[in-house]
C-alpha positions in Angstrom: -110.2 15.3 93.3 -112.7 13.1 91.5 -111.0 13.5 88.1 -107.5 12.8 89.4 -108.8 9.9 91.3 -110.4 8.5 88.1 -107.0 8.8 86.3 -104.9 7.3 89.1 -107.1 4.4 90.1 -106.3 2.2 87.0 -102.8 3.6 86.7 -101.0 2.8 89.9 -100.3 -1.0 90.0 -96.7 -1.3 91.1 -96.0 0.3 94.4 -98.3 2.4 96.4 -99.3 6.1 96.4 -101.3 7.7 99.2 -102.8 11.2 98.7 -104.3 13.4 101.4 -106.5 16.0 99.9 -106.7 19.6 101.3 -109.8 18.6 103.3 -108.1 15.6 105.0 -109.7 12.9 102.8 -107.3 10.1 102.0 -107.0 8.3 98.7 -105.0 5.0 98.5 -103.7 3.6 95.2 -101.7 0.5 94.3 -100.5 -2.4 96.4 -101.6 -2.0 100.1 -98.8 -4.3 101.2 -96.0 -2.0 100.0 -94.4 1.0 101.6 -96.3 4.1 100.3 -95.1 7.4 98.9 -97.4 9.9 100.7 -98.3 13.3 99.2 -100.8 15.9 100.2 -102.5 18.8 98.5 -102.5 22.2 100.3 -105.4 23.8 98.6 -108.8 23.0 97.0 -107.7 23.5 93.4 -104.4 21.5 93.4 -105.8 18.1 92.3 -107.8 19.6 89.4 -104.8 21.6 88.3 -102.9 18.4 87.9 -105.7 16.4 86.4 -106.6 18.8 83.7 -103.1 18.5 82.2 -100.8 16.2 84.1 -97.9 16.8 81.7 -97.5 20.3 83.2 -99.8 20.5 86.2 -97.9 18.1 88.5 -94.6 20.0 88.1 -96.3 23.4 88.6 -98.2 22.1 91.7 -94.9 20.9 93.2 -93.0 24.1 92.3 -95.8 26.3 93.9 -96.0 24.2 97.1 -99.5 23.0 96.3 -98.2 19.4 96.2 -96.1 18.3 99.1 -94.3 15.0 99.4 -94.2 13.7 103.0 -90.9 12.5 104.5 -89.0 10.2 104.4 -89.8 10.3 100.6 -89.2 13.2 98.2 -90.3 14.3 94.8 -87.9 11.9 93.1 -89.6 9.0 94.8 -93.0 10.2 93.6 -91.9 10.7 90.0 -90.2 7.3 89.8 -93.3 5.7 91.2 -96.0 7.4 89.1 -94.1 7.8 85.8 -92.6 4.3 86.1 -96.0 2.6 85.9 -96.5 0.4 82.8 -98.5 2.4 80.3 -98.2 5.6 82.3 -97.4 7.5 79.1 -100.8 6.7 77.6 -103.0 8.8 79.9 -103.0 11.8 77.5 -102.1 10.0 74.3 -105.7 8.7 74.0 -106.9 12.3 73.2 -106.2 13.0 69.5 -106.9 16.7 69.9 -104.4 17.1 72.7 -101.8 15.2 70.7 -102.3 17.5 67.8 -102.1 20.6 70.0 -98.9 19.2 71.6 -97.3 18.6 68.2 -98.2 22.1 66.9 -96.9 23.7 70.1 -93.7 21.7 70.0 -93.1 22.6 66.3 -93.8 26.3 66.9 -91.4 26.3 69.9 -88.6 24.9 67.6 -88.5 28.0 65.4 -84.9 28.8 66.4 -84.0 31.8 64.4 -80.8 33.5 65.6 -82.3 35.9 68.2 -84.6 33.2 69.6 -81.9 30.6 69.7 -79.7 33.0 71.8 -82.6 33.8 74.1 -83.4 30.1 74.6 -79.7 29.3 75.5 -79.4 32.2 77.9 -82.6 31.2 79.7 -81.0 27.9 80.8 -77.2 28.3 80.7 -76.6 31.8 82.0 -77.6 31.0 85.5 -74.9 31.9 88.1 -71.7 30.0 87.9 -72.0 28.9 91.6 -75.3 27.2 90.9 -73.8 24.7 88.4 -70.8 24.2 90.6 -73.1 22.8 93.3 -74.1 19.7 91.4 -71.9 19.2 88.3 -68.4 17.6 88.3 -65.4 19.8 88.7 -65.0 20.1 84.9 -68.7 21.3 84.6 -69.6 18.6 82.1 -73.4 19.2 81.6 -74.1 16.2 79.4 -74.3 12.4 79.9 -71.4 10.9 81.8 -70.2 7.5 80.6 -70.4 4.9 83.4 -68.2 1.9 82.5 -69.1 0.8 86.1 -72.2 2.2 87.8 -70.1 2.4 91.0 -67.8 5.0 89.4 -67.8 8.5 90.7 -69.4 11.2 88.5 -65.9 12.7 88.0 -64.5 9.5 86.6 -67.6 8.9 84.4 -67.2 12.4 82.9 -63.6 11.8 82.1 -64.6 8.5 80.5 -67.2 10.4 78.4 -64.6 12.8 77.1 -62.3 9.8 76.3 -65.1 8.0 74.4 -65.9 11.1 72.3 -62.2 11.6 71.6 -61.7 7.9 70.6 -64.5 8.2 68.0 -62.8 11.3 66.5 -59.9 9.0 65.3 -57.2 11.6 65.9 -53.5 10.9 65.8 -51.5 11.0 69.1 -49.8 14.1 67.9 -52.5 16.3 66.3 -50.7 19.6 66.7 -51.5 20.6 63.1 -55.2 19.8 63.4 -58.2 22.1 64.0 -61.3 21.1 66.0 -64.6 22.9 66.1 -66.6 22.2 69.3 -70.2 23.4 68.7 -72.0 24.1 71.9 -68.8 24.1 73.9 -70.3 24.7 77.4 -67.7 25.6 80.0 -64.8 24.5 77.8 -64.0 21.1 79.3 -64.0 19.0 76.2 -62.0 21.5 74.1 -59.4 21.8 76.8 -59.3 18.0 77.1 -58.7 17.5 73.4 -55.9 20.1 73.4 -54.3 18.6 76.4 -54.4 15.0 75.0 -53.6 15.7 71.3 -52.1 19.2 71.1 -54.7 20.3 68.6 -56.2 23.7 68.1 -59.8 24.1 69.3 -62.5 26.7 68.5 -65.5 26.4 70.8 -68.7 28.2 70.0 -71.7 28.9 72.2 -74.5 31.4 72.6 -74.2 31.5 76.4 -72.1 34.6 77.3 -70.9 33.5 80.8 -70.0 30.1 79.5 -67.8 31.6 76.8 -66.2 34.0 79.3 -65.5 31.3 81.8 -64.1 28.9 79.2 -61.7 31.5 78.0 -60.6 32.2 81.6 -59.9 28.5 81.9 -57.8 28.5 78.7 -55.9 31.5 79.9 -55.2 29.8 83.3 -54.0 26.7 81.6 -51.6 28.7 79.4 -53.3 27.5 76.1 -55.3 30.5 75.1 -53.3 30.7 71.9 -54.5 27.2 71.0 -58.0 26.9 72.6 -60.4 29.8 72.0 -64.1 30.2 72.7 -66.4 32.6 70.8 -69.9 33.9 71.5 -71.2 33.1 68.0 -74.0 31.2 66.3 -72.7 28.0 64.6 -74.3 29.3 61.4 -71.8 32.2 61.3 -68.6 30.1 61.8 -66.2 30.2 58.8 -63.2 28.2 57.9 -62.3 24.5 57.7 -61.9 22.0 60.6 -60.4 18.6 60.7 -62.8 17.4 63.4 -66.2 18.6 64.6 -67.8 17.8 67.9 -71.4 18.5 68.8 -72.1 17.5 72.4 -75.5 18.2 73.8 -76.1 20.9 71.1 -78.5 19.2 68.7 -81.3 19.2 71.3 -81.5 23.0 70.8 -81.6 23.0 67.0 -85.1 21.7 66.4 -86.2 19.2 63.8 -87.1 21.9 61.3 -83.5 23.0 61.2 -81.6 19.7 60.9 -81.0 20.2 57.2 -79.5 23.7 57.8 -77.4 22.3 60.7 -75.9 19.3 58.9 -75.5 21.3 55.7 -73.5 23.9 57.6 -71.3 21.4 59.4 -70.6 19.5 56.2 -69.4 22.8 54.7 -67.1 23.4 57.7 -65.5 19.9 57.8 -62.3 19.2 55.9 -62.5 16.5 53.2 -60.8 13.9 55.4 -62.5 15.0 58.6 -64.7 13.3 61.1 -67.8 14.6 63.0 -69.2 13.2 66.3 -72.7 14.2 67.3 -73.8 13.4 70.8 -77.4 14.1 71.6 -80.4 13.0 73.7 -82.9 11.2 71.6 -86.0 8.9 71.8 -86.3 5.3 71.0 -89.8 5.7 69.5 -91.0 7.7 66.5 -90.8 11.4 66.2 -93.3 13.5 68.2 -93.8 16.4 70.6 -91.3 17.2 73.3 -92.3 17.3 77.0 -94.5 20.4 77.6 -93.3 21.2 81.1 -89.6 21.1 80.1 -90.2 23.3 77.1 -91.9 25.9 79.3 -89.6 26.0 82.3 -86.3 24.4 81.5 -85.3 24.2 77.8 -87.5 26.4 75.6 -87.1 25.5 72.0 -85.6 22.1 72.5 -86.6 18.9 70.7 -85.4 15.3 71.2 -85.1 13.4 67.9 -85.7 9.9 66.9 -82.6 8.4 65.3 -84.4 8.1 62.0 -84.8 11.9 61.9 -81.1 12.4 62.3 -80.0 9.7 59.8 -82.5 11.1 57.2 -81.2 14.6 57.7 -77.6 13.4 57.3 -78.4 11.5 54.2 -80.2 14.5 52.7 -77.2 16.7 53.2 -74.7 14.2 51.7 -73.0 13.0 54.9 -71.9 9.4 55.2 -72.9 7.9 58.5 -70.1 5.6 59.7 -71.1 4.6 63.3 -74.2 4.9 65.5 -74.2 3.9 69.2 -77.3 3.9 71.5 -76.2 4.8 75.0 -79.0 3.7 77.3 -78.8 4.1 81.1 -75.7 6.3 81.5 -77.8 9.5 81.7 -80.0 8.0 84.4 -77.0 7.5 86.6 -75.7 11.0 85.8 -79.0 12.6 86.6 -79.4 10.7 89.8 -76.1 12.0 91.0 -76.9 15.6 89.9 -80.1 15.3 91.9 -78.3 14.0 95.0 -75.7 16.8 94.9 -78.3 19.5 94.2 -80.4 18.2 97.1 -77.4 18.3 99.4 -77.0 22.0 98.6 -80.6 22.9 98.9 -80.1 25.8 101.3 -77.4 27.4 99.1 -79.5 27.0 95.9 -82.5 28.5 97.7 -80.3 31.4 98.8 -79.1 32.0 95.3 -82.6 31.9 93.9 -85.7 30.8 95.9 -87.6 27.8 97.0 -89.7 27.6 93.8 -86.6 27.6 91.6 -85.1 24.7 93.7 -88.2 22.7 93.4 -88.3 23.3 89.7 -84.8 21.9 89.3 -85.6 18.9 91.5 -88.6 18.1 89.4 -86.6 18.5 86.2 -83.7 16.3 87.3 -85.9 13.6 88.7 -88.3 13.6 85.7 -85.4 13.4 83.3 -83.8 10.5 85.2 -87.1 8.6 85.0 -87.2 9.2 81.2 -83.8 7.5 80.8 -84.4 4.8 83.5 -87.8 3.5 82.4 -89.0 5.8 79.6 -88.0 6.2 75.9 -85.0 8.5 76.3 -81.5 7.5 75.3 -78.3 9.1 74.0 -77.1 8.8 70.4 -73.5 8.9 69.3 -73.5 9.4 65.5 -70.2 9.5 63.7 -70.2 11.0 60.2 -67.7 11.7 57.5 -67.5 13.0 53.9 -65.4 10.0 52.8 -65.9 6.6 54.4 -62.3 5.6 53.6 -60.9 8.0 56.3 -61.8 5.5 59.0 -60.5 1.9 59.7 -62.6 -1.1 58.5 -63.7 -2.1 62.1 -64.6 -0.4 65.3 -61.6 -1.8 67.1 -59.8 1.6 67.0 -62.4 3.1 69.3 -61.9 0.6 72.0 -58.1 0.7 71.7 -58.0 4.5 71.9 -60.5 4.6 74.8 -58.3 2.2 76.7 -55.2 4.2 75.9 -56.8 7.4 77.1 -57.9 5.7 80.3 -54.3 5.4 81.3 -53.7 9.1 80.9 -56.3 10.7 83.1 -58.1 9.5 86.2 -60.3 11.4 88.6 -58.1 12.8 91.4 -58.6 11.1 94.8 -60.1 14.2 96.4 -62.9 14.2 93.9 -63.8 10.7 94.9 -63.8 11.7 98.5 -65.9 14.8 97.7 -68.5 12.8 95.8 -68.8 10.4 98.8 -69.6 13.2 101.3 
C-alpha cells in the first residue's frame, strides 16, 4: 500500500477518498470536511497491482472484485473523484520510458489489416442484441447523442443527433435520386432515418455480422429493403459512386496509420458534387497513445485523433474541409445515461454474461464519461467536399434544416416515460 499511498497523497485535493486495506488499516485522502467515497481492497496484492500501472490496474482490480466501492457510492463516484483531480493525468506522464512504451503499444495495436479490423469490431459489437437493448435508446444509437437541453431524454437527444448529421449533409427535401453510403452503419438507425426523411437510397457497411443482420431485418420490417441495404463488407472493398457519405463513430477504429488510406478511398467513392460528414471521438490535445485499459478490454485497435491529424490527412488526400465543429459535453450526458440504464439492469446483464463483465462495462462507461466531462475528450464533426462551391456561403443552412427536421420527428411519449423509470 505504501506505493499507492505515495501516489494518492499529493493527488487527492478536491473531495475525499478513504481506503481500507485488506488488513483493516485506513488511509484518508483529501478534504476531511467532505463526504468521502469509501473503497476497500480484498487482498494483499490489490494496492500494488493498481500502483504499478494505474492506467490498467484500477480497472482490473474492480473487475476482479479486488477493489470494492462501499455504498452508497459506486465505481462511477470513485472514477469521477479520482480522475477529476487537477493534474491527475500527469501521474504516469512523468516517466518517459512508460510514455514511449505506451506510444509503441498504441501504434502496434492500430495495425488494422482486414482480418484484424473484423476481429476488433466483432470483439465489441457482436455481443448479444439484448445486452445493447438494456442501455441504448430504442433506435440503438451507439454514438454521442446531441443534447440541445441537458434535461432532454436520451431518445430525443439521439433523434436530434441524426437531425444534426442530416442537416450537415445538405440534402434536398426530395432526394429520391440520391445514394448515401453509411460507413460503420451500426444497427441501421441513421440509414433508415435518412431514407425516411429524404427518400434516398442508402448502403450501410459494417464488419459486425449481427449488426448487419439486424439492420437488414429492420429495413425489411419498414418495407424499404429495396432502398436501404446493409452489407458485411470492409469499406475498402466498396465500389461505386455516392452523393453523400456518412462516417459516424467509425474513424476511431481506423487508426492514425490508415487515415490516408481511409480518406483516399472515401474521396474515390464520393460523387463530384458530394458531401461527406465525419463524426468521431477525438482529443483536444496533441496526438498520443490511446488509453491502455480500453485498448485491452473494450476497443482493441482503436485510436482517438487530434483534429490536426484529421485535417492533415484530409489535405494530403485532396479533400476540401468546409466545416469543423467541436462538440464538448454531449457525450458525457450520453454516457451518464447509458451507465444509469445499465446499472438498473445489472441482474439481467450478469445473467447474460457474468459479474466481471458487468463491472468491466461499468468501469468503461464511467471512465469514458469522465474523459468527456473533465478530461480532453470531445467529438468532432468534420464536413468535407471535393468542390467547395457545392455548399452555401454561410452555415445558416445547417440551423435551418435542423429546425425543420425537429418538426418532423420527436421522441414518442412512452420513451420519455420509460427513460424516467
